C-alpha positions in Angstrom: 17.1 0.8 -20.7 17.2 2.7 -17.5 14.6 3.5 -15.4 14.3 7.8 -14.2 14.6 7.7 -11.1 14.3 11.5 -11.0 10.6 11.2 -12.2 9.7 7.9 -10.5 10.9 10.2 -7.0 8.6 12.9 -7.9 5.5 10.8 -9.3 5.5 9.1 -5.6 5.2 12.4 -3.8 1.0 11.1 -5.0 2.2 8.0 -3.2 4.0 9.7 0.1 0.7 11.7 1.1 -1.5 8.8 0.5 1.0 6.5 3.5 1.2 9.6 5.6 -2.3 9.1 6.0 -3.1 5.7 5.9 -0.2 5.2 8.7 -1.8 8.1 11.0 -5.5 6.5 10.0 -4.4 2.8 11.3 -2.8 3.9 14.4 -5.2 6.3 15.3 -8.3 5.7 14.7 -8.0 2.5 16.7 -7.1 4.4 19.7 -9.5 7.3 19.0 -12.3 4.6 19.0 -11.0 2.7 22.5 -9.9 5.6 24.6 -12.2 8.4 23.4 -15.5 6.1 22.1 -14.7 2.7 25.1 -15.7 0.6 21.6 -14.9 -3.1 22.5 -12.4 -4.6 19.7 -15.2 -6.4 17.6 -17.3 -3.2 16.8 -14.0 -1.1 16.3 -12.7 -3.7 13.6 -16.1 -2.8 12.0 -15.5 0.4 12.0 -11.9 0.0 11.0 -13.3 -2.2 7.7 -15.6 0.2 6.6 -12.2 2.1 4.8 -11.8 -1.1 2.7 -15.7 -1.8 2.2 -16.1 1.6 0.2 -12.7 0.8 -1.6 -13.7 -2.7 -3.2 -16.5 -0.5 -5.1 -14.7 2.7 -5.4 -11.7 2.4 -6.0 -12.0 -0.1 -9.2 -14.8 2.7 -10.4 -12.3 6.1 -10.1 -9.1 3.6 -11.7 -11.5 2.9 -14.7 -12.7 6.3 -15.0 -9.4 7.9 -14.3 -8.5 5.9 -17.8 -10.9 7.3 -20.0 -10.0 10.8 -18.5 -8.7 13.6 -21.1 -7.6 16.4 -20.0 -4.5 19.6 -20.2 -3.3 18.0 -16.4 -3.6 13.8 -17.2 -5.2 11.1 -16.6 -4.6 11.0 -13.1 -3.5 14.2 -12.0 -7.3 16.0 -11.4 -8.0 13.4 -9.4 -5.3 13.1 -7.1 -5.9 17.2 -6.6 -9.8 16.7 -5.6 -8.7 13.4 -3.5 -6.1 15.1 -1.6 -7.6 18.4 -1.0 -10.8 17.3 0.7 -9.0 14.6 2.7 -6.6 16.6 4.3 -9.0 19.3 5.3 -11.4 16.8 6.7 -8.9 14.7 8.5 -8.2 17.7 10.7 -12.0 17.6 12.0 -12.1 14.2 13.1 -9.8 14.8 16.3 -12.5 17.2 17.4 -15.9 15.5 17.0 -17.1 14.1 20.7 -19.9 12.5 18.7 -19.6 9.3 17.8 -21.9 9.2 15.1 -20.9 12.5 13.7 -17.4 11.3 14.1 -18.3 8.0 12.0 -20.1 10.2 9.1 -17.0 12.4 8.9 -15.0 9.3 8.6 -17.0 7.7 5.8 -16.0 11.6 4.1 -12.9 11.6 4.3 -12.4 7.7 3.2 -14.5 8.5 0.5 -12.6 11.3 -0.6 -9.1 9.0 0.1 -10.7 6.4 -2.3 -11.2 9.2 -5.7 -7.6 9.6 -6.1 -6.1 6.1 -4.6 -6.1 4.3 -7.8 -5.1 6.9 -10.1 -2.1 8.1 -8.0 -0.6 4.4 -8.2 -1.7 3.8 -12.0 0.4 7.1 -12.5 4.1 4.9 -11.8 3.1 2.4 -14.7 1.6 4.9 -17.0 5.3 6.8 -17.1 7.4 3.7 -16.9 8.1 1.3 -19.5 7.2 -2.5 -18.6 10.4 -4.0 -17.6 11.2 -1.4 -15.1 8.1 -1.2 -13.5 9.2 -3.9 -10.6 12.0 -1.0 -10.3 9.5 1.7 -10.4 7.5 0.1 -7.9 10.6 -0.3 -5.4 10.9 3.8 -5.7 7.1 4.5 -5.6 6.8 2.0 -1.6 9.6 3.9 -1.2 8.1 6.9 -0.9 5.5 5.5 0.3 7.0 4.0 3.7 8.8 7.3 4.0 5.6 8.9 4.4 4.5 6.5 6.8 7.6 7.0 8.6 6.6 10.9 9.1 3.2 10.1 10.1 4.9 7.7 13.0 7.8 10.4 14.1 5.1 13.4 14.3 3.4 10.4 16.5 6.4 10.5 19.0 7.1 14.3 18.8 2.8 14.3 19.9 2.8 12.0 21.8 0.4 9.6 20.9 1.7 6.3 22.5 0.3 8.0 26.1 -2.1 5.2 27.4 -6.0 6.7 27.7 -4.9 9.7 25.1 -8.0 10.6 23.7 -7.0 14.6 21.9 -5.3 13.7 18.6 -6.5 16.9 16.8 -2.7 18.5 16.6 -1.1 15.3 15.7 -4.4 14.8 12.6 -3.7 18.8 11.7 0.3 17.9 11.0 -0.8 15.0 8.7 -2.9 17.3 7.2 -0.6 19.9 6.6 2.4 17.1 5.3 -0.4 16.0 2.8 -0.7 19.6 1.2 2.6 20.2 1.3 3.4 16.7 -0.8 0.1 17.9 -3.5 2.1 20.9 -3.7 5.2 19.6 -4.8 3.3 17.1 -7.1 1.4 19.5 -8.8 4.7 21.7 -9.3 7.3 19.0 -10.8 5.0 16.4 -12.9 4.4 16.3 -16.0 2.2 13.6 -16.6 1.1 14.2 -20.2 4.5 14.4 -21.6 6.2 11.5 -19.3 3.4 8.8 -20.0 3.8 9.6 -23.6 7.2 9.1 -23.7 7.0 5.9 -21.8 4.1 4.5 -24.0 6.5 5.8 -27.1 9.4 3.3 -25.3 6.8 0.8 -25.0 6.4 0.4 -28.5 9.8 1.0 -29.5 10.9 -2.4 -27.0 7.5 -4.4 -28.3 6.1 -3.8 -24.9 2.5 -3.0 -26.0 2.7 -3.1 -30.1 1.5 -6.0 -31.5 2.6 -7.6 -34.8 1.1 -6.1 -37.9 -1.6 -9.7 -37.8 -2.4 -9.1 -34.2 -5.3 -7.8 -33.1 -5.0 -4.2 -32.4 -3.6 -3.8 -28.6 -7.1 -1.8 -26.7 -9.1 -4.9 -28.3 -6.4 -7.5 -27.2 -8.1 -10.0 -24.4 -6.5 -11.8 -21.5 -6.1 -15.5 -22.9 -7.0 -17.9 -20.3 -3.8 -19.0 -18.7 -3.1 -15.4 -17.7 -6.6 -15.1 -16.2 -5.5 -18.2 -13.9 -3.0 -16.3 -13.3 -4.5 -13.3 -12.6 -6.7 -15.0 -10.4 -4.0 -16.5 -8.1 -2.1 -13.6 -7.8 -5.4 -11.2 -6.3 -6.3 -14.8 -4.3 -2.5 -13.9 -2.8 -2.9 -10.2 -2.9 -5.8 -11.1 -0.4 -4.6 -13.6 1.9 -1.6 -11.8 2.8 -3.6 -8.4 3.1 -6.0 -10.5 5.6 -2.5 -11.7 7.9 -0.5 -8.3 7.3 -3.7 -5.8 7.9 -5.1 -8.0 10.9 -1.5 -6.6 13.0 -1.5 -2.9 11.5 -5.3 -2.2 12.3 -4.4 -3.4 15.9 -0.9 -3.4 16.5 -1.1 0.0 18.3 -3.4 -0.9 20.8 -1.9 -4.3 21.3 1.5 -2.4 22.1 0.3 -0.3 24.6 -2.2 -1.8 26.3 -0.8 -6.2 25.9 2.6 -6.1 25.7 3.7 -1.7 27.3 6.4 -1.5 24.6 5.8 1.4 22.4 3.6 1.0 18.9 4.9 4.0 16.9 9.0 2.9 17.7 8.3 -0.6 16.9 6.6 0.2 13.4 8.6 3.1 12.7 12.0 0.0 12.6 9.5 -1.8 10.6 9.0 0.7 7.8 12.7 1.5 8.3 14.2 -1.2 7.7 11.8 -1.7 4.6 13.0 1.9 3.1 16.3 0.7 3.2 15.1 -2.7 1.2 12.9 -1.3 -1.7 15.8 -0.6 -4.0 17.6 -3.9 -3.5 14.6 -5.7 -3.7 13.4 -4.4 -7.0 16.9 -5.0 -8.3 16.6 -8.6 -7.0 13.7 -9.3 -8.4 15.0 -8.1 -12.1 17.4 -10.7 -11.3 15.6 -13.9 -10.2 11.6 -12.5 -11.6 9.1 -11.0 -9.8 7.3 -14.9 -8.9 10.5 -16.3 -6.9 11.1 -12.9 -5.0 7.2 -12.6 -3.9 7.7 -16.6 -2.3 10.8 -15.3 -0.3 9.0 -12.3 1.1 6.4 -14.4 2.1 8.4 -16.6 4.0 10.1 -14.1 6.0 6.7 -12.1 6.6 5.7 -15.7 8.3 8.5 -16.0 9.8 8.6 -13.1 11.8 5.1 -12.8 12.4 5.3 -16.9 14.0 8.4 -16.2 16.1 5.9 -12.8 17.6 3.4 -15.4 18.7 5.8 -16.5 21.4 6.4 -12.9 22.6 4.6 -12.1 25.8 4.5 -9.1 28.4 7.8 -7.7 29.7 9.5 -8.2 26.4 12.3 -6.3 26.1 11.4 -3.9 23.1 14.7 -4.7 21.4 13.1 -8.1 20.3 10.2 -6.6 18.8 12.3 -4.0 17.1 14.2 -7.1 15.3 11.4 -9.0 14.3 9.1 -6.1 12.7 12.3 -5.3 11.4 12.0 -8.9 9.5 8.7 -8.7 8.5 9.4 -4.9 7.0 11.8 -6.6 4.6 9.2 -9.6 3.9 6.4 -7.2 3.0 8.9 -4.7 1.2 9.9 -7.9 -0.9 6.0 -8.5 -1.6 5.0 -5.3 -2.2 7.6 -4.2 -5.2 6.6 -7.0 -7.1 2.9 -8.0 -6.8 1.5 -5.0 -7.8 3.7 -5.3 -11.1 2.6 -8.6 -12.1 -1.0 -7.3 -12.3 -0.6 -4.4 -14.0 1.7 -6.5 -16.7 -1.4 -8.7 -17.4 -3.1 -5.5 -18.3 -4.2 -4.9 -22.1 -4.2 -1.9 -24.3 -5.1 0.9 -21.6 -6.5 -0.9 -19.2 -4.0 0.0 -16.4 -6.2 2.0 -14.3 -8.9 -1.1 -14.4 -6.2 -3.3 -13.7 -5.0 -1.4 -10.5 -8.7 -1.0 -9.6 -8.6 -5.2 -9.2 -5.4 -4.9 -7.1 -6.8 -2.8 -4.9 -9.9 -4.8 -4.9 -8.1 -8.1 -3.4 -6.3 -5.9 -0.9 -9.3 -3.8 0.0 -11.9 -6.9 0.3 -9.2 -9.4 2.9 -9.4 -5.2 4.7 -12.8 -5.9 4.8 -13.0 -9.2 6.7 -9.9 -9.0 8.6 -10.5 -6.3 11.0 -14.2 -7.4 11.9 -13.2 -11.0 12.0 -9.5 -11.0 14.1 -11.2 -8.1 16.5 -14.2 -10.8 17.4 -11.7 -14.0 17.9 -9.1 -11.1 20.1 -12.4 -9.7 22.0 -13.5 -13.5 22.8 -10.5 -15.6 22.5 -8.0 -13.2 24.1 -4.9 -11.2 22.6 -3.5 -14.8 22.0 -5.0 -15.2 18.7 -3.1 -12.0 17.2 0.0 -13.3 15.8 -0.9 -16.6 14.7 -4.0 -15.6 13.0 -1.8 -13.2 10.7 1.1 -16.2 10.4 -1.8 -19.2 9.0 -2.8 -16.2 6.0 0.2 -15.0 5.4 1.3 -19.2 4.8 -1.6 -19.3 2.7 -1.0 -17.1 0.5 2.4 -18.7 -0.4 0.5 -21.6 -1.7 -1.5 -19.5 -4.3 1.5 -17.5 -5.5 3.0 -21.1 -5.8 1.1 -21.9 -9.2 1.4 -18.3 -10.2 2.9 -18.7 -14.6 2.2 -15.3 -15.7 3.0 -12.0 -14.8 6.4 -11.6 -14.4 9.2 -9.9 -16.3 12.1 -11.2 -18.3 15.4 -11.0 -16.0 17.2 -7.9 -17.3 20.7 -8.6 -18.1 22.4 -6.0 -16.3 22.3 -5.8 -12.2 24.2 -3.7 -9.9 25.5 -0.1 -10.2 24.2 0.6 -13.6 20.8 -0.6 -12.8 20.6 2.5 -10.8 21.3 4.7 -13.3 18.4 7.1 -14.1 17.6 9.1 -17.3 17.6 12.7 -17.8 14.1 14.9 -17.0 
C-alpha cells in the first residue's frame, strides 16, 4: 500500500491557506494590539485567546456538521470554500480599523469564518487516506501548512512588519488574503473529494481498516472501548499540555523578540518552520518504523530541550543562537504534529472522523484559551524571564501523559525508505 502523494499535496492546499492565515494572525495581531492600541500584555493575551475560545465550541460543531453533509462537492469542500472567502476578505479590513471595539468585532467575525472550515479541512486528509498511511499523509499536510506559514513570514519581511513601533499592516494583510484566495482556487480546481474518499474507503475495506468481521457490529454502530477511551483522554491531555507551552511562545514571540531581545522575529520563525518543513517527511517515515507514540515522546523531549535552552538567552545574543534553538524546536514540533492527530482519528469509529477531529482541536484550542491569558499576566507582573521556563514546564508535563498512552498507534510498516515514498497515480 502506497500513499498517493499528488492527491495529498492537493488536499494540503486547504491547510496551506489555513496556516498562512494563522502565521500572520499570531505575529501581527499582538503587534497591532501593542503598537496601535497600546494594550498591556495581559489584556492582549485575552484578545489572543478569543480564537481558541470560539474554536472549543465551533470546531467540534462544524466537524460533526461536515460528517453529516452530503453534496456533489463532498462533505468538507463547501465549508472550505465559504470559510476561506469570508476570512480572506475580512482579514484585510483589520489593518484599516483604528477604533478598538470595531477592531475586536471584525476580528470575531474573521475568527468564526476560520472556525467554519478548520475541522472539515483537516478531516479531509484521513477521508482520502487509508488508515496505515495517515502519519505519512499528515506529514504532507503539515509540510503544506508549514509552507503556508513560511510564505506569511516571508511576506512579513517584504512588508517590514518587524519595524519597532509599526502600526500600519494593511498591505501585509491584503497580501495574506490574496495568498489564501489563490490557494483556494488551486484546491477547488484540482481536488475531487467524493471520488477520492470513496476510493480510500474501498481500500480500508479491502485491508480490514474499517470493515468488521461478519459477527461484529456494523462499523457505524461500534463504540470506543474503555481502554481506548482512556488512551484518547491521555492523548488529548498531552495535546493540551504541549499546546499550552508552545502557544505561549508563538502568541508572544513577535513582541518578545522585537522589544526584549532586539532580534528579527520573522527570520527566527522562518528558520523554525523551514527546518520543520524539511523534517516532516522523514518524521512520517520514522513513525511508520518505530510507531507514533515513541516518535511523539522523542519530539516532546526535543521541544522541551529547545525551550529550556532558550530560557538562558538574554538581550544582545547573537541571532544565530536563537535560529539554532528554534530550528531544534521546529524538529520537535514537526515530530509531535505529524503523529498526534493520526493517533486521535485512529480511534474514530465508522463515520466519526470529523467529530474526532473536533475533539483534537477542542483540546488544542482549550489550551490556547488559557495560555495567552495566563502567560500574558505572568509576563506583565513577573517580567519576560518567565517566558521560556513556562513553556518548558508544560511541554515536559505532556511527556508524562503521553508515556501512558496504549492505543492509537499504527502497526509499523515492513518497507521503509525510497519505496515508502512512492505514490500512486491520480
